[in-house]
TILO-633871 format. One line per field, with one value per residue (C-alpha): residue number from 0; residue in one letter; y, x, z. Coordinates in nm, 4 decimals. Each point is the difference from the previous one (the first is absolute). Layout:
// TILO-633871
resi (NUM / ...) $
resn (a / ...) $
Y (Y / ...) $
X (X / ...) $
Z (Z / ...) $
// end
This chain:
// TILO-633871
resi (0 / 1 / 2 / 3 / 4 / 5 / 6 / 7 / 8 / 9 / 10 / 11 / 12 / 13 / 14 / 15 / 16 / 17 / 18 / 19 / 20 / 21 / 22 / 23 / 24 / 25 / 26 / 27 / 28 / 29 / 30 / 31 / 32 / 33 / 34 / 35 / 36 / 37 / 38 / 39 / 40 / 41 / 42 / 43 / 44 / 45 / 46 / 47 / 48 / 49 / 50 / 51 / 52 / 53 / 54 / 55 / 56 / 57 / 58 / 59 / 60 / 61 / 62 / 63 / 64 / 65 / 66 / 67 / 68 / 69 / 70 / 71 / 72 / 73 / 74 / 75 / 76 / 77 / 78 / 79 / 80 / 81 / 82 / 83 / 84 / 85 / 86 / 87 / 88 / 89 / 90 / 91 / 92 / 93 / 94 / 95 / 96 / 97 / 98 / 99 / 100 / 101 / 102 / 103 / 104 / 105 / 106 / 107 / 108 / 109) $
resn (x / x / x / x / x / x / x / x / x / x / x / x / x / x / x / x / x / x / x / x / x / x / x / x / x / x / x / x / x / x / x / x / x / x / x / x / x / x / x / x / x / x / x / x / x / x / x / x / x / x / x / x / x / x / x / x / x / x / x / x / x / x / x / x / x / x / x / x / x / x / x / x / x / x / x / x / x / x / x / x / x / x / x / x / x / x / x / x / x / x / x / x / x / x / x / x / x / x / x / x / x / x / x / x / x / x / x / x / x / x) $
Y (0.5611 / 0.1030 / -0.1722 / -0.1197 / 0.1031 / -0.1544 / 0.1361 / -0.2371 / -0.0834 / -0.1731 / -0.0518 / 0.1863 / 0.3555 / 0.2753 / 0.2174 / 0.3501 / 0.1711 / 0.1993 / -0.3203 / 0.0376 / -0.3335 / -0.1302 / -0.3196 / -0.0659 / 0.1218 / -0.3208 / -0.1356 / 0.3090 / 0.2031 / 0.3164 / 0.2556 / 0.2701 / -0.1264 / 0.0909 / 0.3379 / 0.2503 / 0.2034 / -0.3084 / -0.0712 / 0.3613 / -0.0391 / -0.3185 / 0.1779 / 0.2869 / -0.2461 / -0.1546 / 0.3536 / 0.0897 / -0.3287 / 0.0664 / 0.3464 / -0.1389 / -0.3239 / 0.0188 / -0.1389 / -0.3676 / -0.0361 / -0.2395 / -0.2466 / -0.0387 / -0.2162 / -0.3471 / -0.1815 / -0.1349 / 0.2415 / 0.2927 / -0.1293 / -0.0710 / 0.3730 / 0.0649 / -0.2351 / 0.1491 / 0.3509 / -0.0987 / -0.1289 / 0.3125 / 0.2341 / -0.2138 / 0.0285 / 0.3756 / 0.0311 / -0.2064 / 0.2233 / 0.3058 / 0.1501 / 0.2552 / 0.1228 / -0.2021 / -0.1635 / -0.3295 / -0.1678 / 0.0546 / -0.0836 / -0.3349 / -0.0648 / 0.1127 / -0.2379 / -0.2908 / 0.0775 / 0.0120 / -0.3290 / -0.1704 / 0.1343 / -0.1536 / -0.3364 / -0.0102 / 0.1511 / -0.1206 / -0.3313 / 0.0525) $
X (-2.1149 / 0.1742 / 0.3293 / 0.0645 / 0.3535 / 0.2100 / 0.2924 / 0.2915 / 0.1882 / 0.3354 / -0.0628 / 0.3226 / 0.0262 / 0.2535 / -0.0652 / 0.1382 / 0.0907 / -0.3243 / -0.2033 / -0.0886 / 0.0213 / -0.0381 / 0.0272 / 0.3617 / 0.1150 / 0.1905 / -0.0637 / -0.1977 / 0.0998 / 0.1969 / -0.1437 / 0.1738 / 0.3319 / -0.0897 / 0.1572 / -0.2852 / 0.1364 / -0.0149 / -0.3589 / -0.0799 / 0.1516 / -0.2042 / -0.3190 / 0.0795 / 0.0297 / -0.3378 / -0.1449 / 0.1409 / -0.1336 / -0.3456 / -0.0005 / 0.1076 / -0.2035 / -0.2583 / 0.0168 / 0.0893 / -0.0014 / 0.2954 / -0.2240 / -0.2236 / 0.2539 / -0.1483 / 0.1827 / 0.3529 / 0.1193 / -0.1316 / 0.1658 / 0.3227 / 0.0173 / 0.0904 / 0.2965 / 0.1091 / -0.0272 / 0.1938 / 0.2865 / -0.0016 / 0.0044 / 0.2680 / 0.2248 / -0.0631 / 0.0900 / 0.3176 / 0.0912 / -0.0325 / -0.2960 / -0.1751 / -0.2852 / -0.2386 / 0.0245 / 0.1079 / 0.0964 / -0.3457 / -0.1694 / 0.1810 / -0.1260 / -0.3528 / -0.0181 / 0.1270 / -0.2642 / -0.2710 / 0.1157 / 0.0196 / -0.3426 / -0.1515 / 0.1650 / -0.1608 / -0.3404 / -0.0690 / 0.0138 / 0.3070) $
Z (0.0995 / 0.3200 / 0.0685 / 0.3540 / 0.0801 / 0.2720 / 0.1974 / -0.0336 / 0.3170 / 0.0342 / 0.3690 / 0.0786 / 0.1328 / 0.0336 / 0.3035 / 0.0475 / 0.3274 / -0.0154 / 0.0029 / -0.3684 / -0.1786 / -0.3521 / -0.1938 / -0.1027 / -0.3423 / -0.0764 / -0.3507 / -0.1045 / -0.3053 / 0.0804 / -0.2396 / 0.1992 / -0.1385 / -0.3592 / -0.0839 / -0.0001 / -0.2901 / -0.2216 / 0.1038 / -0.0841 / -0.3476 / -0.0494 / 0.1141 / -0.2365 / -0.2897 / 0.0896 / 0.0069 / -0.3422 / -0.1381 / 0.1455 / -0.1581 / -0.3379 / -0.0183 / 0.2823 / 0.3532 / 0.0218 / -0.3798 / 0.0305 / 0.1856 / -0.3071 / -0.1845 / -0.0384 / -0.2770 / 0.0095 / -0.2729 / 0.2061 / 0.3160 / -0.1881 / -0.0816 / 0.3651 / -0.0264 / -0.3313 / 0.1396 / 0.3130 / -0.2158 / -0.2155 / 0.3007 / 0.1668 / -0.3051 / -0.0194 / 0.3694 / -0.0501 / -0.2947 / 0.2236 / -0.1817 / 0.2184 / -0.2184 / 0.2207 / 0.3423 / -0.1568 / 0.3287 / 0.1502 / -0.3311 / 0.0077 / 0.3524 / -0.0907 / -0.2961 / 0.2103 / 0.2638 / -0.2678 / -0.1527 / 0.3390 / 0.1000 / -0.3111 / 0.0564 / 0.3446 / -0.0817 / -0.3525 / -0.1801 / -0.2171) $
// end
């Protein structure tokens, strides 16, 4: 089924000296403010996970005990990061597990 997309419009414009104009950026997320090297580390963790478990394997969790594993893993990685352990990228693993948990709370009945 084809989705009919719309182009949102605030009704406000910013116009440049060249005559180029765009909708204003007010109230829009600023992804460009996220440090790129941290996004790269997060993408690298997703890649390693896909190689180890298969692409999007983490999305297969359906039961509360499975989903709770993300929270448990986030805590474990957080504590390892706080302790200064550097055998893995514990900071990014914490973030990854929080993202996975939050994704499930939005997309699954848990």
